[in-house]
C-alpha positions in Angstrom: 11.8 75.5 93.0 8.5 76.7 94.3 5.6 77.7 92.0 2.9 80.1 93.2 -0.2 78.0 93.5 1.8 74.7 93.3 2.2 72.1 90.6 -1.6 72.0 90.0 -1.7 75.6 89.0 1.4 75.2 86.8 -0.4 72.3 85.0 -3.6 74.4 84.5 -1.5 77.2 83.0 0.3 74.8 80.7 -3.1 73.5 79.6 -4.3 77.1 78.9 -1.2 77.8 76.9 -1.6 74.6 74.9 -5.2 75.4 74.1 -4.2 78.9 72.9 -1.4 77.5 70.8 -3.8 74.9 69.2 -6.4 77.6 68.5 -3.9 79.9 66.9 -2.4 77.1 64.8 -5.9 76.4 63.4 -6.3 80.0 62.5 -2.8 80.2 61.0 -3.5 77.1 58.9 -6.1 79.2 57.0 -3.7 82.0 56.2 -1.8 82.2 53.0 1.8 83.3 52.2 2.9 84.2 48.8 6.4 84.5 47.3 7.5 85.1 43.7 10.5 84.4 41.5 11.6 85.5 38.1 10.3 89.1 38.3 6.9 87.8 39.6 6.5 85.4 36.7 6.2 82.5 39.0 4.2 82.8 42.2 3.9 80.2 45.0 1.2 80.2 47.7 1.6 78.3 50.9 -0.7 78.0 53.9 0.2 78.0 57.6 0.4 74.2 57.9 2.8 74.8 55.9 1.9 73.2 52.6 2.1 74.4 49.1 -1.4 75.4 48.1 -0.9 76.9 44.6 1.6 77.7 41.9 1.0 80.3 39.2 3.3 80.5 36.1 3.1 83.3 33.5 2.3 81.6 30.2 4.8 83.8 28.4 7.6 82.4 30.6 6.9 78.9 29.3 7.5 80.1 25.8 10.5 82.3 26.5 12.5 80.1 28.9 13.7 76.5 28.8 12.1 73.9 31.2 15.1 73.8 33.5 14.8 77.6 34.2 11.1 77.4 34.8 11.6 74.5 37.2 14.3 76.4 39.1 11.9 79.4 39.4 9.1 77.2 40.7 11.4 75.7 43.3 12.7 79.1 44.4 9.2 80.6 44.7 7.9 77.5 46.6 10.8 77.5 49.0 10.3 81.2 49.7 6.6 80.8 50.3 7.1 77.9 52.6 9.8 79.7 54.5 7.6 82.8 55.0 4.8 80.5 56.3 7.1 78.8 58.8 8.6 82.0 60.0 5.3 83.6 60.5 3.8 80.6 62.3 6.9 80.3 64.6 6.7 84.0 65.5 3.0 83.8 66.3 3.5 80.7 68.5 6.4 82.4 70.2 4.1 85.3 71.2 1.9 82.9 73.0 4.6 80.8 74.7 6.8 83.8 75.5 9.7 82.1 73.7 9.8 79.2 76.0 10.5 75.8 74.3 7.6 73.8 75.7 7.6 70.2 74.6 4.7 69.3 72.4 3.8 73.0 71.7 6.5 74.0 69.3 
């Protein structure tokens, strides 16, 4: 297989793509992604790392529901927020890489 510009040019292009991916990941790490459960009575906020950054629980929910229900709602909201973050980050990186699975960049 011949590459226009040779292997050196291919390596330079790979380096540029890697720098773009790293820069975009840094930007995405600052973004937040929210998801709610239980009619918006539990809200989870994740960042683009993705890590859970915040949980908000309506105080009335704590008085109205048992602990097991509240825990289930927290888990549901957290999983949804983390999933949103991962999907968004993956889509943004795919824009840069053109969908190619490049080792070390995914």
